[in-house]
C-alpha positions in Angstrom: 127.5 123.7 102.2 128.5 123.3 98.3 126.2 121.8 95.3 129.8 119.2 93.6 127.9 119.3 90.7 127.2 122.5 87.9 123.2 123.0 88.4 123.4 122.0 84.6 125.1 118.7 84.8 122.4 118.4 88.8 119.5 118.1 86.5 121.0 116.1 84.4 122.0 113.4 86.8 118.4 113.9 88.9 116.7 113.0 85.2 119.6 110.0 84.3 118.4 108.3 88.5 114.7 109.4 87.3 114.5 106.9 84.4 116.6 104.3 85.7 114.5 104.3 88.8 111.2 103.7 86.3 112.8 101.9 84.7 113.9 98.6 87.3 109.9 99.5 88.6 108.8 98.9 85.5 111.0 95.5 85.3 109.4 94.7 88.6 106.0 94.8 88.1 106.7 92.7 84.7 108.7 90.1 87.4 105.5 90.3 88.8 103.3 90.1 86.4 105.4 87.4 85.0 105.5 85.4 87.9 101.1 85.8 88.7 101.2 84.4 85.6 102.7 80.9 86.0 100.8 80.9 89.4 97.6 80.5 87.4 98.8 78.1 85.0 100.0 75.8 87.1 96.3 75.6 89.2 95.0 75.6 86.5 97.0 72.8 85.2 96.2 71.4 88.2 92.8 71.5 88.2 92.7 70.6 84.4 94.4 67.5 85.7 92.6 66.7 88.7 89.1 67.0 86.6 91.1 64.2 83.6 91.7 62.2 86.8 88.5 62.1 87.9 87.5 61.5 84.5 88.8 59.0 83.6 88.3 56.9 86.7 84.4 57.7 85.9 84.9 55.7 82.7 86.6 52.5 84.6 83.5 52.2 86.6 81.2 52.7 84.1 83.1 49.8 82.3 83.6 47.6 85.1 80.3 48.3 85.6 79.0 47.5 82.7 78.9 43.8 80.7 81.4 43.3 78.9 79.9 44.5 75.2 79.7 41.2 72.5 82.1 40.5 69.6 80.8 40.4 66.0 82.1 37.4 64.6 84.5 38.4 61.8 84.9 36.4 58.7 87.2 35.9 56.5 87.2 37.5 52.9 86.3 34.9 50.0 87.9 35.3 47.5 
């Protein structure tokens, strides 16, 4: 079987294909990393939202359980 490309061209082609393969692999890893980071951010946001809602509910319960604070009478300023 005869090789279609001269040896020098074959080596250049192999090198180019290897570089292309490495570039594609890096791009795939980058996309996976970005997807993982997006997932982590979504989990963090959901956790913080749950904590905020729980705190707001606790604050409402505490406000409902305590008697309303007496308001001070506001005096009009005299000239």
